[in-house]
Structure formats: C-alpha cells, structure tokens
N, C-alpha and C positions, 0 to 999 in steps of 0.2 A: 504493500498500500504506499503510495506516494504522498507527499506533503498536501497537496491539493485535495485528496479524497481524504485524508484524516480531518482536515479544514471542514469539508462539508460535512463531514458527520457531527463535529463539535457544533457547527453553528450550521444548520441546514436553512435557516431564513435569510441568511447573508446572500447579496447579489457581489458576485466580481466584477468589477468595472474599471478599465484600465483605458485611460484617455490617451492618444498618441502625443495631443497638444501638451500635457502636462510635460513627458518625459523629453520633449523637443525642446522646450522651453529651459530644461534643466543643462542640455548638452550642448546647446546654440553656442557660438562664440561669434561676436559681431565683426564682421569683416569690413574693410575698409578700402577707400578710392588710393591714397599713396602706400608707397612700399615701406615695408618695415626695415628699417637700415642695421643690417650685422655687420659688426666691426669687430677687428682684433685687437688687442693690447696686450701689453706685459706690463703686470704692476707687481713690484717687490720682485721681478726676477721671474713671476710664475705666469705662463699665459692664460688670457680669460677670452670670452667672447662675450659682447655686449649687443644688446638687440635692443633698439629703441623706436621711437616713432609712431607708436600704435596711438590712435586718438578714441579710441573708444572706452568703454567703462574700466577703472581698474580692477575690479572684480576678475572681468574676464582675461585680463593681461596676467593676474594672478594666477587662474586656473592653467593659462598656456605655459607659463612659467614652470608650474609643478608637471605638467604633463611632459615638458621637453627634459626635467632633471631625471622624472622617473625611467623615460621613454631611454635617455641616453647614460643613466646610471651613472650620473655626477653630481657634484654637489652646485650650490650656486644660490642666488639671492634676487630679490625683487625690492629695489631701492629707486626712489625718485621717477618713477615711471619707467624704469631700466632693468631690464632683465639680464644678471650678470652670471655666466656657466663658466663654469672652472674648466679651463683646457681650450685647444682650438679646435671647436667642432663646426666651424662655419658651414662647411659642404653638407653635413649631416642634417643640422639644424633648418638650412634653406631647405632641402629634400622635404622633410618633414613639413614644413610651412606650407611650401606649394602643393603638397597634397591636401591640406586642408583648406586650400583658396586663397591662401594669402600673396601677394607679391612682396618680392623680397630684394634689395638691393644690397650686395654687397660692397664694402668701402675696407679699403687699403688691400695690400698686398696680395 
C-alpha cells in the first residue's frame, strides 16, 4: 500500500487538489532583457566568478545563487546584488544560465 492509498483510508472525505499555477509560481524565475554580466577576478590570490546585472527581485537572484552553488558543488555568497562563486566557473555558469533562458555576457579574459 502506498502513501496515497493510506491517506485515502485515513481521510476518506478529503479531496486532493493540485493546482499547477501554485507550483509554477514557486519555481519560476523572472527573466530580463539585459544580459547578466559574468566576470572573473582574483581576490587575495584566489579565483572567483562574479555575476551581476540582474534587475529582477532579490529573492529570485538568491534562489539562482543557491541553485548555481549546489549544481557546481562550490561555495559562494550573495552580496550587494552580486553572486560571488568561488573558483573560475564562467563557462559552466554561462551554460546553466543559457539553459534557463538568460542572456549572459562574458567580461574579461
């Protein structure tokens, strides 16, 4: 017996309603017209990748930062409307963002 059947046995009057609109609102990220700038710097001798130029909601940018960090398995932070990723991952980040529908501009070497 799976979980759905057990729940039906416990609560026979309950109707299951899943609205696709609610799940879309949670997962959607606001896309923009201007490209996100992806640049490379060295701070204290360590390479970092900086993403800036997102003009949507800060919460969406934070979600994007978390997703990039978990996908690449690296550390990073979100400060002053910039995503800072530890290491030189410009190519991988640009590929991920292009899959999501963002336009990305590479700055520097």
